[in-house]
C-alpha positions as CSV (number, residue, x, y, z in Angstrom):
1,M,0.3,0.0,-0.4
2,K,1.7,3.1,-0.8
3,V,0.8,5.7,1.0
4,S,0.6,9.2,-0.9
5,S,-1.0,11.6,1.1
6,K,-1.0,12.9,4.9
7,E,-4.5,11.4,5.4
8,K,-3.7,7.9,5.0
9,A,-0.2,8.7,7.0
10,Q,-2.7,10.1,10.2
11,Q,-4.9,7.4,9.5
12,I,-2.8,4.6,9.5
13,T,-0.4,5.8,12.4
14,V,-3.8,6.8,14.2
15,D,-5.2,3.0,13.7
16,F,-1.8,1.6,15.2
17,L,-2.2,3.8,18.5
18,R,-5.3,3.0,19.6
19,K,-4.0,-0.8,18.7
20,K,-1.0,-0.9,20.8
21,K,-1.9,1.7,23.8
22,N,-5.1,0.9,23.5
23,V,-6.5,4.4,24.2
24,D,-9.4,6.6,21.9
25,E,-8.5,10.1,22.2
26,I,-5.0,10.3,19.7
27,N,-4.4,14.0,18.8
28,V,-2.8,14.6,15.8
29,A,-0.1,18.0,15.4
30,S,1.9,18.0,12.9
31,V,1.5,15.4,9.6
32,E,5.0,16.2,7.5
33,K,6.9,14.0,4.6
34,K,10.8,14.6,5.7
35,D,13.2,12.9,3.5
36,G,10.3,10.9,1.0
37,V,9.4,9.2,5.4
38,W,6.4,10.4,7.0
39,V,6.6,12.0,10.2
40,I,3.7,12.2,12.6
41,N,4.0,13.6,16.2
42,G,1.1,14.5,18.3
43,T,-0.4,13.4,22.4
44,S,-2.7,10.9,23.4
45,P,-3.4,10.5,27.9
46,I,-2.8,7.6,29.3
47,D,-2.3,6.0,32.7
48,V,0.3,5.6,35.0
49,Q,-0.4,4.0,38.3
50,G,-3.9,5.2,38.6
51,H,-2.6,8.9,37.7
52,P,-3.5,10.6,34.1
53,W,-0.7,12.1,31.7
54,T,-0.1,13.1,28.7
55,E,2.0,11.1,26.5
56,K,4.4,12.4,23.0
57,F,4.6,10.8,20.3
58,E,6.2,11.1,16.7
59,V,5.5,8.0,14.7
60,R,7.5,7.5,10.9
61,I,6.3,5.4,7.5
62,D,8.2,4.5,4.7
63,R,6.7,5.1,1.5
64,K,4.9,1.7,1.8
65,G,2.7,2.8,4.8
66,K,5.6,0.4,6.9
67,I,6.0,1.9,10.4
68,T,9.8,2.2,10.7
69,S,10.2,4.1,14.4
70,T,8.0,4.6,17.3
71,R,9.3,7.1,20.0
72,F,7.2,7.8,23.4
73,S,7.8,10.3,25.8
74,L,6.0,12.2,28.6
75,L,5.2,15.2,28.9
């Protein structure tokens, strides 16, 4: 599957994060194409030992729609 639009890259990311993190609320802040790779940044809520936190993410997707890397950090 070739990823040729921001919307498709964003949808792949949202679907991946919903499945991986088991959350419904995912806030995508930016979708950029850099050197042929889609870079999607945003935040999602998580629960850490009963306390709500916000987690920042970066997901990179290649031209074929494969997620090549992910990065997560607490805000």
